[in-house]
C-alpha positions in Angstrom: 253.3 287.7 62.2 252.3 285.1 60.0 254.3 284.4 56.8 252.8 283.2 53.6 250.4 284.4 50.9 246.7 283.5 52.2 245.2 286.4 51.0 241.4 286.0 50.2 241.8 287.6 46.8 240.6 284.6 45.3 239.2 285.0 42.0 237.3 282.5 39.4 239.7 280.5 37.4 239.4 280.3 33.7 241.5 278.5 31.1 244.1 279.4 28.7 245.9 276.9 26.8 249.1 275.8 25.2 249.4 274.5 21.7 251.6 273.5 19.0 251.2 273.6 15.3 250.5 277.0 13.9 248.1 276.8 10.7 247.3 279.5 8.4 244.9 280.0 5.3 244.1 282.3 2.7 240.9 282.8 0.9 239.6 283.4 -2.6 235.7 284.0 -1.7 235.5 281.6 1.4 234.1 278.6 -0.4 230.7 280.1 -0.1 228.6 280.2 -3.3 225.9 282.2 -1.7 223.3 284.5 -3.5 224.7 287.4 -5.7 221.7 289.7 -4.9 220.8 289.7 -8.5 224.4 291.0 -9.7 225.4 288.2 -11.7 228.5 289.9 -12.6 229.9 290.6 -9.1 231.7 288.0 -7.2 230.5 287.5 -3.6 232.4 288.8 -0.7 235.9 287.0 0.0 236.5 285.5 3.3 239.7 284.4 5.0 240.0 281.7 6.5 238.6 279.8 3.2 236.0 277.5 3.8 237.2 274.2 5.1 240.5 275.2 6.7 241.8 273.1 9.4 244.6 274.2 12.1 243.9 277.9 11.6 246.0 279.7 14.3 243.9 281.4 17.1 245.6 284.7 16.4 245.0 284.9 12.8 242.3 287.6 12.1 239.2 286.8 10.1 239.1 289.2 7.1 236.1 289.7 4.6 236.5 291.9 1.5 233.6 292.9 -0.5 234.2 292.4 -4.5 232.0 295.2 -5.2 230.0 297.8 -3.0 229.4 297.7 0.8 229.1 294.8 3.2 226.0 295.0 5.1 226.4 292.3 7.7 229.3 290.2 8.9 229.0 287.5 11.7 231.6 284.9 13.0 229.8 282.7 15.1 230.8 279.2 16.9 228.7 276.1 17.4 227.8 277.4 21.1 226.4 280.8 19.6 229.4 282.8 20.6 230.4 285.7 18.4 233.8 287.2 17.5 233.8 290.8 17.6 234.8 292.8 14.5 235.1 296.1 12.8 233.6 297.4 9.4 236.1 299.6 7.6 234.7 303.1 7.2 234.0 302.7 3.5 232.2 299.4 4.2 234.6 297.5 1.8 236.2 295.2 4.4 235.5 293.9 7.9 238.4 292.5 10.2 237.9 290.5 13.7 239.1 292.7 16.6 240.7 290.0 18.8 241.6 286.4 18.7 239.8 283.1 18.4 239.4 280.3 20.8 241.4 277.3 20.0 240.0 274.0 18.9 236.8 275.6 17.9 234.7 275.6 14.6 233.5 279.0 13.2 231.2 279.9 10.7 231.5 283.1 8.8 228.5 284.6 7.2 229.2 287.7 4.9 226.4 289.7 3.3 227.0 292.7 1.1 225.8 294.2 -2.1 227.8 291.8 -4.2 226.1 288.9 -2.6 226.7 286.3 0.3 229.3 284.3 1.1 230.0 281.8 3.9 232.9 279.8 5.4 233.4 277.4 8.1 236.8 276.8 9.5 238.3 275.2 12.7 241.3 276.5 14.7 244.2 274.4 16.0 243.6 272.1 19.3 245.5 273.2 22.3 248.1 270.5 23.7 248.3 272.2 27.0 246.3 274.6 29.1 247.3 278.1 30.5 244.8 279.1 33.6 244.3 282.8 35.0 242.6 284.5 37.9 241.6 287.8 38.6 240.9 289.8 41.7 238.7 291.6 43.2 236.0 289.0 43.1 233.2 289.5 40.5 230.4 292.0 41.9 232.7 292.6 45.0 232.6 296.2 46.5 236.2 297.2 47.4 238.2 300.1 48.9 239.8 303.1 46.8 243.0 301.4 47.1 242.2 298.0 45.5 244.1 297.2 42.2 243.0 294.7 39.6 245.2 291.6 39.4 245.5 289.3 36.6 247.3 286.0 37.5 248.6 283.6 34.9 249.7 280.2 35.5 252.3 280.3 33.0 254.6 282.9 32.3 254.6 285.7 29.6 258.4 286.3 29.1 259.0 288.7 26.1 258.2 292.5 26.1 256.4 292.1 22.9 254.0 289.5 24.5 253.6 291.7 27.4 252.9 294.6 25.4 250.2 292.6 23.1 248.4 291.2 26.2 248.1 294.9 27.7 246.5 295.9 24.5 243.9 293.1 25.0 243.1 294.5 28.5 240.1 296.9 28.6 239.3 298.9 31.7 235.7 300.4 31.5 234.5 302.9 34.2 231.6 304.8 35.1 233.8 307.8 36.0 237.0 307.4 33.5 240.2 308.1 35.1 244.0 307.5 34.2 245.6 304.4 35.2 248.2 301.9 34.1 249.2 298.2 34.0 252.3 296.9 35.8 253.8 293.7 35.6 254.5 292.4 39.0 256.2 289.2 37.6 255.9 287.1 34.5 253.0 285.7 35.7 251.2 288.6 37.2 250.0 292.0 35.8 247.9 294.6 37.7 246.1 297.6 37.0 245.9 301.0 39.4 244.6 304.3 38.8 247.0 307.3 39.1 245.1 308.4 42.2 242.9 306.3 44.4 239.5 305.2 42.9 236.6 307.7 43.1 234.0 306.3 45.6 231.0 304.9 43.7 233.2 304.0 40.7 231.9 301.0 38.9 234.4 299.2 37.0 234.5 296.5 34.3 237.6 294.8 33.1 237.5 293.0 29.8 240.4 290.6 29.3 240.6 289.3 25.5 242.8 286.2 26.3 241.1 283.9 23.7 243.7 283.5 20.9 246.2 285.5 22.4 249.8 284.3 21.7 251.7 284.5 25.0 254.7 282.3 23.4 255.6 280.1 20.7 252.6 277.5 20.8 251.0 279.0 23.8 247.5 280.7 23.4 244.9 282.0 25.7 241.8 279.9 25.6 238.9 282.0 26.9 238.2 285.7 27.4 237.3 287.0 31.0 235.0 289.8 32.3 235.3 291.2 35.8 232.8 293.9 37.4 233.4 295.5 40.5 232.5 298.8 42.4 234.4 300.9 44.6 232.9 301.9 48.1 233.4 304.6 50.7 236.9 306.2 50.9 238.3 304.7 54.0 241.9 305.6 54.6 243.7 304.8 57.8 246.9 306.5 59.0 249.0 304.6 62.0 252.1 306.4 63.2 254.3 304.2 65.0 255.8 307.2 67.1 252.6 308.5 68.4 251.2 304.9 68.7 247.8 306.1 67.2 245.6 304.9 64.5 243.3 307.5 62.7 240.5 306.0 60.7 238.8 308.3 58.3 235.5 307.7 56.1 235.1 310.1 53.2 237.9 312.4 54.8 236.3 312.8 58.2 237.7 311.0 61.2 235.8 308.1 62.0 237.6 306.7 65.0 240.9 307.2 66.7 242.7 304.1 68.3 245.5 303.5 70.5 247.7 301.0 69.0 251.0 299.0 69.7 253.2 298.4 66.6 256.4 295.9 66.3 258.9 296.1 68.9 262.9 296.8 68.0 264.0 294.0 66.0 260.4 293.2 65.0 259.8 296.5 63.4 256.5 296.7 61.4 256.4 298.0 58.0 256.4 301.7 57.0 254.5 302.4 53.5 251.1 302.5 52.2 249.4 299.1 52.1 245.7 298.0 51.6 243.6 295.6 53.5 244.0 292.2 51.6 242.0 289.7 53.7 239.7 289.7 56.9 239.7 286.7 59.2 237.7 286.8 62.4 239.8 284.2 64.1 243.3 282.8 63.6 246.4 281.4 65.2 249.8 283.7 64.8 252.4 281.0 64.9 256.2 282.0 64.9 257.1 278.8 63.0 255.9 280.6 59.9 258.6 283.4 60.4 261.4 281.0 61.1 261.3 281.0 64.7 259.5 278.0 66.0 258.3 278.0 69.6 258.6 281.9 70.3 254.7 282.3 70.3 251.7 280.5 69.0 248.7 282.9 69.8 245.0 282.8 69.0 243.9 286.3 67.7 240.7 287.8 66.5 239.3 290.5 64.3 242.4 290.1 61.9 242.9 292.6 58.8 245.7 291.5 56.9 248.1 294.1 55.3 251.0 291.9 53.7 251.7 288.8 52.3 254.4 288.3 55.0 252.0 288.3 57.8 251.3 291.9 59.0 247.7 292.3 60.6 245.9 294.7 62.5 244.1 292.7 65.0 242.9 292.4 68.8 245.4 292.2 71.4 244.1 292.2 74.8 247.5 291.3 76.3 249.0 294.4 75.1 246.3 297.1 76.1 248.6 298.3 78.7 251.3 299.5 76.1 248.7 300.5 73.3 249.1 304.1 72.9 252.3 304.6 74.7 255.0 301.6 73.4 255.7 299.4 70.8 255.7 295.7 72.0 254.2 293.3 69.2 256.1 290.8 66.9 255.2 293.2 63.8 251.6 293.5 63.7 249.4 296.3 64.9 247.9 295.5 68.3 244.6 297.1 69.2 242.1 296.8 72.1 239.3 294.2 71.5 236.5 296.8 71.0 238.6 299.0 68.6 239.9 295.9 66.5 236.4 294.6 66.3 235.0 297.9 65.1 237.9 298.2 62.7 237.2 294.7 61.3 233.6 295.4 60.8 234.3 298.8 59.1 237.0 297.8 56.6 236.5 296.6 53.0 239.0 294.8 51.2 241.2 297.6 49.3 240.9 300.1 51.9 244.1 302.2 52.3 246.3 301.7 55.4 249.4 303.8 55.7 252.0 303.3 58.5 254.6 305.8 59.1 257.3 306.1 61.9 259.1 302.6 61.6 262.5 301.9 60.4 261.4 298.8 58.1 260.2 300.0 54.8 257.6 298.0 52.8 258.9 296.1 49.9 257.0 296.3 46.6 255.5 293.0 45.9 254.7 291.9 49.6 251.1 291.5 49.0 249.1 293.7 46.4 251.3 296.9 47.1 250.5 299.2 43.9 250.8 302.4 46.3 254.4 301.3 47.2 255.6 302.9 44.0 255.2 306.2 42.7 253.3 307.0 39.7 256.3 307.4 37.4 257.6 304.1 38.9 254.4 302.2 38.4 254.5 303.2 34.7 258.0 301.8 34.1 256.5 298.5 35.0 254.1 298.6 32.1 255.3 297.0 28.9 253.6 300.0 26.7 255.2 302.4 29.2 252.1 304.4 28.7 249.0 305.4 31.1 245.5 304.2 30.2 242.8 306.1 30.4 239.4 304.2 31.2 236.6 304.0 28.6 232.9 305.0 29.6 230.9 302.1 31.0 228.0 301.6 29.1 
């Protein structure tokens, strides 16, 4: 077994920021003296923040109110052409931004309505430090049906209120909407999984509205993130330590049965539902990483990682005599070279691997382990404490 988190769940890194002074503003018309549409008795729309305001808190909403009649168009644009999303009231009398703003950014608001046009230019306060994040799966990746979404933060979100606020800013859009939920693995990681395994062929888009999110006093998100991935064929492998067999299924049908050898007494393999986290065609298993230097240092091929602590399915030509009849490994799942190579090529990251028949239980958090908890247990890890049904992707 190889200890240490080296899973190739790499994700693009993007920034969040830490900042200090909180600015605010109020407006009486947004400093705009635009046209009144020929209605000289009507004031133009009122914009908040008002024109010229500095040090605006990024979590402060932009609001526009019509003095008379309906608003016809509202845009909030930064210097690079980025636009803030917003929603018009049903009666058309007001508009409000939906999410936060990017810190250290100048925005221009243009509001047009039946009473005229108004503009306002303001600047959000600058960050003093950054908070970065990463996401998994990789952009555009095809994954197995057990793959969770991981949002990793470089600074902690510690309060339940802030965690709940962040969950509300996380949208999951799906081609086949299903029920799922977020779960805080730690103060720096929140994961999403569906109630049941993902449907094969599912297309998923995750939109993390992190810009302007107030994680703590003086700590704000800097940039939004968007992640797209697809779900591949339903690959589920069951490994029985007592029968020394691995049964690999594809779409519910058996694709291959392999003789295996699991951990010997004292080095028992984990029992539990895991996922394929990483694939590596060649590596060295070193006992020094498990606190027992000198016991073994063995080159291995066709490695499929199952835990952060170092459980793999891999080729083991030295134990073929025991595969199918005895457990003799240091905790990994040994397979014959041909079987291991086939399994390596067949496997997608996120494929489900379930091990039974050992005395050692998989610990939640030893890698992406969303299926180590029941659905009820998973919901308990959500700050909102409620499931989320994905919105249609379109």
